[in-house]
Each structure stands twice: as C-alpha cells, then as structure tokens.
C-alpha positions, -999 to 999 in steps of 0.1 A, spaced: 3 -142 -175 -14 -155 -147 -19 -190 -165 22 -195 -164 26 -176 -126 1 -192 -108 16 -227 -113 48 -217 -104 37 -199 -78 20 -229 -61 46 -251 -72 80 -231 -54 56 -225 -22 50 -257 -17 85 -269 -21 102 -235 -4 75 -226 20 75 -193 3 75 -177 -31 88 -145 -53 64 -150 -82 39 -130 -66 58 -98 -69 70 -107 -101 39 -111 -111 27 -77 -101 59 -61 -114 50 -76 -146 14 -66 -148 22 -30 -144 39 -32 -170 22 -49 -190 -8 -24 -190 16 3 -193 27 16 -162 67 30 -160 78 33 -126 109 51 -105 116 43 -79 133 70 -55 153 54 -23 155 81 4 180 66 30 186 28 31 164 -1 13 134 -8 37 144 -38 56 122 -71 60 108 -54 89 95 -23 77 64 -7 78 55 12 49 26 43 51 17 50 20 -9 78 -3 -37 59 -22 -48 70 -54 -54 39 -72 -54 5 -75 -24 6 -95 -12 18 -62 -12 -21 -51 12 -30 -89 36 -10 -84 43 -5 -44 45 -45 -41 65 -52 -71 91 -26 -64 97 -34 -29 80 -70 -25 54 -57 1 23 -74 14 -9 -54 26 -35 -45 51 -67 -47 31 -101 -46 40 -116 -79 49 -145 -78 15 -124 -78 -17 -153 -81 -39 -147 -112 -66 -132 -143 -51 -105 -146 -75 -91 -107 -64 -92 -126 -27 -74 -155 -38 -48 -133 -56 -46 -114 -25 -43 -142 -3 -11 -152 -25 5 -119 -17 2 -125 20 -23 -96 26 -37 -92 61 -70 -85 65 -89 -60 87 -126 -53 94 -131 -13 90 -164 -12 110 -148 -33 139 -137 -6 160 -132 -24 195 -108 -46 178 -83 -20 171 -57 -37 191 -62 -72 181 -64 -58 143 -26 -40 155 -13 -73 172 -22 -92 138 -4 -66 120 21 -69 143 29 -106 138 31 -96 100 56 -74 110 78 -102 126 81 -124 92 113 -110 68 92 -87 41 75 -52 43 40 -46 49 23 -17 36 -11 5 51 -29 30 33 -35 50 63 -64 73 45 -82 43 48 -96 45 10 -81 62 -22 -80 95 -23 -88 125 -53 -53 129 -64 -48 167 -54 -47 162 -17 -40 138 9 -71 124 35 -67 128 69 -44 97 81 -61 69 104 -34 61 130 -47 28 150 -27 1 127 6 22 131 0 8 169 14 -21 155 49 -12 153 51 -12 190 36 -50 195 61 -64 171 90 -84 180 113 -65 162 129 -37 155 108 -17 130 109 14 106 83 34 95 86 46 63 66 70 48 62 60 8 50 87 -12 32 75 -47 37 105 -74 14 101 -103 26 141 -115 -2 161 -136 -24 130 -142 -27 120 -104 -66 136 -107 -71 120 -138 -62 88 -130 -76 85 -93 -103 60 -86 -126 82 -65 -157 82 -64 -161 61 -96 -174 27 -103 -142 1 -101 -148 -13 -137 -154 20 -150 -120 34 -133 -101 0 -149 -118 5 -183 -105 43 -185 -72 35 -174 -64 5 -199 -82 17 -225 -53 53 -224 -31 60 -250 7 59 -240 20 51 -210 11 58 -170 45 72 -154 52 65 -114 73 77 -95 76 62 -58 98 83 -34 107 59 -5 112 80 21 137 77 57 121 61 88 105 83 111 117 86 145 98 68 167 98 92 199 62 102 193 31 86 197 14 68 167 -11 101 163 23 124 158 41 97 135 10 96 118 10 134 109 47 133 105 42 106 80 16 128 64 34 157 64 65 140 50 40 127 20 24 158 13 59 180 10 72 155 -13 33 156 -33 38 195 -32 0 191 -18 -23 221 -3 -53 222 17 -77 196 37 -105 175 32 -123 158 56 -123 120 54 -154 99 39 -146 72 64 -143 95 97 -120 112 117 -81 97 120 -80 78 152 
C-alpha cells in the first residue's frame, strides 16, 4: 500500500499543493491491521481550525485520529527511524523540543501558524503514552497557541476509548517493536471508539482549559485516580 500511495501522494502534492493521501493511507493501514473504529461526534464536526486535545494510549492513536478527522499532529522532534520521520512530514507534523522550556512561546506560535491552515491539529497534552487505566496530568503550554492564531480556533477534547483492552494494548513502558509485535500478533480485531467532544468555553486561561479537557475525557472514559506524570508536572 505504501508503494502505491507514496508516488500518488507526491504527484498530487506537486500538482495541487496538498494531498489527501496521508489521511487515506493511515485509515486503510488501521483497517488492514485489524482496527475497527467508531467515531462519535458530540456537537458539530470539527472545523479546519480546530485544536484537538486527546488522551494518548498507543501509536494506533495516530492512525485512527488522523484517519477519521484528517488532522495533523504535534510531535517530539526525535522520531527515530528516518522513514517514520518522513511519513510524519508528509502528514504535516509540527515538531517541538520537550526540553526546550524557554522556547515554549515559540512552540505555541508555530502551532498557531498550523492552526491557521485548513486542517485540525491534534495535541496529546499528557506528553507521552499513558497506562490505559487513567490519564496523566495535562501539560497546558501548547494550548496557548489558540490565542496566538489569527483565526477563531475551537478547542475540542477527544476521548480515545480502547474499552476493556486499554491496559493490555497501552504502549506504556514497553519497547516500541515489542508493542508492535504484540498488537499485530493478536487474534481478532481491536475496537476503538473516538469521542469528539464539544468545543470548550474559551473564557479560562490555558491551565483552566487543560483541566476542563482532562475532566471531559476522564468522564467519558470513566477513569478515576491520579498518577504523577513521568515527564514533569503540567505547565
């Protein structure tokens, strides 16, 4: 599928300036490896200038979230294998340096420029994958991008629900290849429900918005309890 889609994507991008092939490719890859997705939209369908704040359980989140909403992502700047990095580039990924605390405003402005384009942008505010039975604290720094954008930005929480298999499937404290082999070697299908929740009221500051998004996602997933984030407290 990659050998078919990659040339078509590059040709479409060269001729039209943009390409729908990355979204199509990610959605079909998800289906081929046994993922079955149900999208639940609470309120209006996300517009082109939406900031999606989603919980993070697995690398499969990338496939299903972009495949269903057409979003691009904010990611750490180190993705490992060059092919993985190239694939992320083709989907318009915005890169940030986790350790670059003093550059937080610059990162938010870069995200704001992406939000001014014609597709949603997804952020995983936990900053890493969670264990599947609770949410880690939400980091609020990048939410400030909504205030820098020269567009009206809707901030939409997104609950990615793996059901009873969330803990078993979570990519948490496990080597990447081991997790991939485990998931691909499982019999049957992986069922994932994506709940695209209503837009948050923008009256609060970024910390209040992060707390509201976390609360909305927690309610949908039925999580309880707190767990310190392995990458530091929310900012």
